[in-house]
C-alpha positions as CSV (number, residue, x, y, z in Angstrom):
1,X,100.0,33.3,165.8
2,X,103.2,35.3,166.6
3,X,104.8,37.3,163.8
4,X,107.7,38.7,165.8
5,X,110.6,39.5,163.6
6,X,108.6,39.0,160.4
7,X,108.0,41.8,157.9
8,X,104.8,42.6,156.1
9,X,104.1,45.0,153.2
10,X,100.5,46.4,153.2
11,X,98.9,48.3,150.4
12,X,95.7,50.1,151.1
13,X,96.8,50.6,154.7
14,X,95.2,54.0,154.9
15,X,91.7,52.7,154.2
16,X,89.3,51.1,156.7
17,X,90.2,47.4,156.0
18,X,93.9,48.0,155.5
19,X,94.2,49.9,158.7
20,X,92.6,47.0,160.6
21,X,95.0,44.6,158.9
22,X,98.0,46.8,160.0
23,X,96.7,46.9,163.5
24,X,96.4,43.1,163.7
25,X,99.9,42.6,162.2
26,X,101.4,45.1,164.7
27,X,99.6,43.4,167.6
28,X,101.2,40.1,166.6
29,X,104.7,41.6,166.5
30,X,105.3,42.1,162.8
31,X,107.3,45.0,161.3
32,X,104.9,46.7,158.9
33,X,105.7,48.7,155.8
34,X,102.9,50.5,154.0
35,X,102.8,52.1,150.6
36,X,101.3,55.6,150.3
37,X,100.5,56.8,146.8
38,X,99.0,60.1,147.8
39,X,98.3,62.0,151.0
40,X,94.6,61.8,152.0
41,X,93.4,64.4,154.5
42,X,92.0,62.0,157.0
43,X,92.8,58.3,157.2
44,X,91.7,55.4,159.3
45,X,95.3,54.5,159.9
46,X,96.1,57.9,161.5
47,X,92.8,58.0,163.4
48,X,93.7,54.6,165.0
49,X,97.1,56.1,166.1
50,X,99.1,53.6,164.0
51,X,100.8,56.0,161.6
52,X,103.9,56.4,163.7
53,X,104.3,52.6,164.2
54,X,104.8,51.7,160.6
55,X,107.5,52.4,157.9
56,X,106.0,54.4,155.1
57,X,107.1,54.2,151.4
58,X,105.9,57.0,149.2
59,X,105.0,55.8,145.7
60,X,102.8,53.7,143.5
61,X,103.1,49.9,143.5
62,X,102.9,50.1,139.7
63,X,106.2,51.9,139.6
64,X,109.1,49.6,138.6
65,X,111.5,49.0,141.4
66,X,109.3,50.3,144.2
67,X,108.4,47.0,145.8
């Protein structure tokens, strides 16, 4: 399934499952935006080398107007 040109918003992207979701979306050509609430020291997303391939939005999904 090709997702070229489509956008995806992923929460939890810095965890184990979320990073695999991001990887799959990127492999299928999606433009991925992730929400980062805090800055963890070590993340699965960064260890997979995907951090530079996504757009990062700093904030909390509970904040009005963020999404």
